[in-house]
N, C-alpha and C positions, 0 to 999 in steps of 0.2 A: 515558566519555561521559555527559554530562548534558544536560538540556533547554537549558541556557545555551549549549551548543555548536551548537545547531540554528539555522538561518536563520529569522527571523520570516517567516511566510507561506510557508514552504517546504513542498513536498509530497514525502513520502517513501513509498517502497514498504517495507512491513514484512513480514518472513518469520518464521514460527514453525515449529519442528520438529514433525513429527507423530509421530515414533517415537524411542525411546531404546534403543539407539544409532540414530543417524540413518541412514535409508535414502536413498541419493542421489536427488536430484530430487524429493523428497517433502516439500513445504512447505504450510503454510496461508498464504495471501496476503491482504494488506490494504493500505490506504492510511492515512497519518497526515498531517493538515494541521496544522502547528505554528503556534501563535499567539505565545507567549512563554514564558520560563522559569518565570514565576510561575503562569500559568493552564494551561500545557500546550497542548492542542489538541484536535482531534477525530479519532477513529479511525473509519475506514469499512471495513467488511468484511461478508461474508455468511457464514452458517454453516448447516450441515445441520440440519434438524429433521424427523425421521421420514424419509420418502422424498423430501422436497423441500428447498428453501432459503428462508431468511428474511434480511432485512437486519438488521444489528446495528451501528448507528452510534451514537456517543455521545462526549461530552466525556471527556477523560482527562488527568490530570496525571502519569501513571506509565506512559507508553508503553514505557519500557525495562523495566518489570516486567510485565508481561503483554503574546476577540475574536469575536465573531460573524463568521461567514463572509459574504462578499458573496453576494447572492442568486444570481447566475449560477453561481458555483463550487458552492455548495450544491446547486443544482438539477441541475447536471451529475453530481455525485457520487451523487445519489439517483435518477437517471433510470430505472434498471432495477428499482427496489425492488418495484414491483407486478407485474413480469413475470418474476421470477426462475425460475419453474417452467414457463415456456412453451417452453423449449428443453431437450431431454434431455441436451445436452452441457454444461450449466451446471456450473461449479466455481468456487471462489474465484479461481483464476488467470484463468479465462475472463472472469469478471465484471470483474476488475481491468483486463484488457486492453480490454474494451468501454469502460470508463470512461476509460481513458487515450486511446483513440481519439477520444472526444468532446472531451477536453481539447486534442487536437491541432488541432481545427477552430478557425478564426478566428471570434471573436465580438466585436462592437463594436470592430473594428479591432485586437484583441489576441489573440494565441495564448497560451493558458495553459500548454501543454506544447510546448516546442520540441524535438521529437524526430522525425526523418524515418523511423526504422526501428524499429517496435515489436517486431518479431521479434528483431532484434539486441539490443534492450534486454532482452527476456524471457530470451534465452540468457545475456546478461551477468549478470542477476540470479540465475539458477539456478546458474551457475558460481560466483558470489560466495557464494551460500548454501552450496553444497557445500564450498567452501574454508574457510568459517567454522563449519561444523557441529560439528566436534570441540570447539571452545571453547564452543559453545552447549550441547553435551551435558554439559559440565562446569560450566556456568553461570559461566564466567569473566567478570569485570567489569573494565573497562567493556565494554559491548557495542559491537561495531563499527558504524560508519556509513561509507558510501562514496559518492562522487559518480560518476555514470555518465559514460562517455566519449561516450555517444550523446545526451546532453542538451546543447543549445546555449544559451549564456548570453544 
């Protein structure tokens, strides 16, 4: 898989293993908004710092190894940056689902995320991550990408 295989302006959930060997259901979660194969895109995620969380968003051309966004999309993806530590239940997965819920809402006559069931999407992502964890443990290339059955075209 390479950046040229990704859809321009496509939004992807990215999972990273937390342990080696993999512990089932144990991932670090993030989002990747792809621009193009030359420039890459922007990785959005939060990470723990001390006893709290901080936003860690930035451009990347190497999303498989570790265009400016429209204002509305960028704003939605950064909505919770200043309030990450206001909830004791915050995790990278919780944050990602909060952001996806915002993207489900219609704005300016357009829904950015066409998914009716975020719980089903989360379960599908976890199952997919667990199925592909062994190859990730061994750093097999190319890294897999899948299209959710819960995302409507």
